[in-house]
N, C-alpha and C positions, 0 to 999 in steps of 0.2 A: 563723681564721688566727692571731689573737693568742695562742692557746694554744701555738702552736709556739715563741713567744718564751720561754715558761716552761721549755722544755727546757734552756735555758742555766743555769737555777738548780738547786741541789741539791734532792733530794726533800723534805728537812725544811722548806726555805723554801717550796716549792710547797704543802705541806700547811698551813702556817701562814698564808701571805700571798698565795697564788696567786689566790684569788677576789677579794681586795681589789685586787690589781694589775690583773686583767682588768676590774674595775668602773671603776677609774680611767682605763684606756685607752678604754673605751666612752664614758665621760663626756667625756673630753678630745677624742676624735675620733669624734663620733657619725656613724653611717652608713658608717664605713670599716672594712673587715675587716683592714686593715694600717696601722700608724702610719707617719709620714714616715720616710725613710731615716735622718735624723739621730737620731730617737727610737729606731729599731731598733738603731743602733750603740751608743747609750747604754745601752739595756737589755741588749744582748749583753755589753757591757763589765762592767756591774754583775753580770750572771750569772756571768761568769768570776771576778770578785772574790769573789762569795759562795761559789762552789765552792772557790776557793783557801783562803778562811778556814775552811771546813768541813774541808778536808783537814788544815790546820795544827792545828786544834783537836782533831783525833783523835790522842790520845796513845798509841794502841795500838802504834805503831811509830816508831822514830827517824827524823829527817828525812833522814839520810844513806842509810838503807836504802831509803826511798822514792825518793830521788834516783837511786840505783843501779838500782832497778827501772824507773824511767822511762827511764834511759839504755839499759838492755837492750832495752826495748820499741822505742825509737827506732832502735837499731842493727839490730834484727831487721827492722823495717820498711824500713830503708835497704837491707839486703841482699836483701830480697824484690823491691824495685822493678824491677830489670832483667828479672825472670822472671815478671812478672804475666801476660804474654801466653802464655808457655810453659806455665805451670801450668793456665791456663784451657783451652788446646787439649788438654792431656793429659787433664784431667778429663772433657771432653766428646768425646774422640776426634775432634778436628778436625785436619785436615791443612791448614795455611795456605798451603802451596806457596811461591810467590815472595814472599809477604808475611810470611815467617818473621822472627824476630828476627835481627839482623845479626851473627851469629857465624861463625867460620871454617868450622865444620861445622854443618850443620843438625841432624844427629844425631837424626832422628826415630825413632819407636817402631816395633815390629814390625808394627803394624796400619796404619801410615802409608806413604805412597809417597815418602818422602824419598830423595834421590839418594846419601846417604852412609851412614856406619856407623850401626848400630842401638844404642840405649840403652834401658834398662829404665824409668828414672824421670827426671823433670825435677829438676834441681838445686834449683829454687825450692821444692820440698817441704820442704827442710831449714829455711830461714829461716821458712817458713810454719808449720811445726810448732813452731818456737821461739817465734814470735809468739803463737800460740794458747795454748801452755803458759804463757807469761809473763802473758798476759791473765787466765788463770784462777789465777795465783799458784802454779803447779806448776813451780818451778825445777828439780826433779829430773828432769823430762821435757825441759825446755829445754836443760839442760847437755849430754846426749849428742847432741842435734841440732846444737848449736853446735860440739861437738867433731868431729862428722862433717863439718861445713863446713870445718874445718881439714884433715881427711883428704882431702876432695875437692879442696882447693886445692893440696895438696902431691903428690898422686899423679900419675903420668905420663899422657900422652894414651893413648887407645885402650881404656880400661876400658869394659865394657858396662853398668855400673850407672848412671852418669850420662853416659857417653860423653865427648866433648870439650866438652860444654856448659859455658859459663862460664869456660873456660880462656883464651879470647881473644875480644876483641870491642870494640865501641865503648862510649862512656860512656853511662850511664843518664841523664845530666843535662848540659845544655849549659854549666853553670857549674862543672864539675869534671872531673877526670881519670877514666879508667875504674875502676869499682869492680866487679870480677868475682870469681869464686871464688878466683883466685890472690892476691887482696888479703888477706894473712894479718893485717894490722893490724886490719881490720874483724872478721874471724872470731875472731881472738885476743882482742881487746878484749871482744867479745860473750861468748866463753867464760869469760873472767875474771869478768865481771859476773855471769854465771849461776852460776859456782862460789861467789862470795861470797853470792849469794842462797840457794843450796842449803845452805850451811853455817850461815847465820845464821837458824836456825829458820824454815824456809819457811812454816810455818803462820801466821806473822805477816804474810805478804805480802798486800797488798790484792788482792781478787778482783774483776775487772771483768766486767760482763755480756757475754754473747755478742753483744749488739747492737752492740758496738764493732767486730765483724767486718763489719758492713754496708758501711762505706766500703771495706774491702778487697775484698769481693765486687764492689762497684760499679767499683772501679779495675780489677779483672780483666776485667770485662765490657767496659769502655772500651778496654782494651789488646788483649784477645783477640777479643771479639765484633765490635769495629769495626776490628780490625787496625791499631791505633795503636801503632807500635813505639816503643821507649824513646828513640830518637834523633830522633823527629819533633818539629818546633817546637811542635805543640799539646801533646804530652806534656810537654815541657820547661817550657813556660809554665805549664801547670797545676800541675806539681810546684813550680815557683817560688812560685806563689801560696800553695800549701799550706804550704811551708816558711816563707814570710813571715808567714802567719797564725799558725803555731805559735810563731815567735819573738815576735810581738806578744802572743800569749796568755801566754807565759812572762814577758814584761816586765810585763804587767798584774798577773799573779798575784804576782810579786815585789814590785811597788810596793804592792800591797794588804796584803801580810803581812810583808814584810821577811825572808822565809824564803829560805834558800840552796838548797833542794832542786832548784829548777828550773835552777840553774846547772850541775848535774852532767850532765844529758842534752845541754844545749847545748854544753858543753865536749867531751863524748865525740864527738858528731857533727862538731864543728869540727876536732878533732884528727885523726880518721880521714880526713876529706876533705882537710885540709891536707897530711897525709903523702902521700896519693895524688897530689896535684898536684905536690908537691916531688919525689917519687920518679919520676914519669912526666911530665916537662914536655913531651916530644915528643908525648905522646898527648893533650894538652890540646886541646879542641875550638874554642878561639879565639872563643867567643861574646862574651867580654869580656876586656880585658887581665888578665894574671896578677895584678898587684898589686891591681887592683880586686876580683877574686874573693877573694884572700886577706884583704883588708880586710873584705869582706862576711862572711867566715867568722869572723874573729877579733874584730871590733868588738863583737858582742853580749856577749862574755864580760865585759870591764870594765864595760860598761853595766849588766848585770844585777848585778854585784857592787856597784857604786856605788849603784844603786837600793836594794839590800837594806840597805846600811849607812845610807843616808839615811833610809829608812823606820824602821829600828831607832832611829836618833837622834831621830826625831820621836816615837816611842812612849815613850821614856824620860821626857820631861817630862810626858807625859799620865799 
């Protein structure tokens, strides 16, 4: 089980010091397959720091390009979240019936027994295509998918391609206003990021392994296979934990390197969600007071910036 902890470290670190780390753990905690929780947290934090330093040391691409790439990945994932259940049901030809996602029209497919109009494809395929293309560093594929999201958000109801899916509905997350296909700030910002990536020598973009799609498939199974809709408390709490972990990881990486690239995706997500809350205050789900949510969205930005400046200040005397 100790080998699972090595996954937090970059490949170069594992090849050089992986066996030594495992030997130290076996000597420090004999007879245990897993170290104490405090030690697990320290090792995970050190792994994130090691990965962050490896990314910063790679001079093949500028920090701002990496930051925009991370921002596009975060926005594509954010756009996909409300439709995890829908894409899973479409891929496996499942008709969830009364457990469908809570939109005005169920809008099921020709093979399903939905009570309302037919559509050909789920809207969630667009952000999913965008996410996969960005993971593989192919911004020229992600750009038309993001542009199609804008088209789907601006077209009128009643089209049979995506139906009315995503045109109206509840929030994907209890700490924010609805983010549906009509939210052009989200799709527009994603399209702009993809355009920048496509124009700035896309061959320079970092290519991530397809293994990064495993959490997406797991999330689809949780939402679709177990019929956990995006407005359920379990879904919202789970997503809150993931977002908090991502913010903590961004802070750890910034504190370890003093690099500003992780500030860009945090800022992009905060801006998109803040605009949604300000533009649709009546649609807010009242899980927390408005000002508390806005503070949770905005506070990480100066915190990351101050951390980066402080780390750079420390590095100068060294």
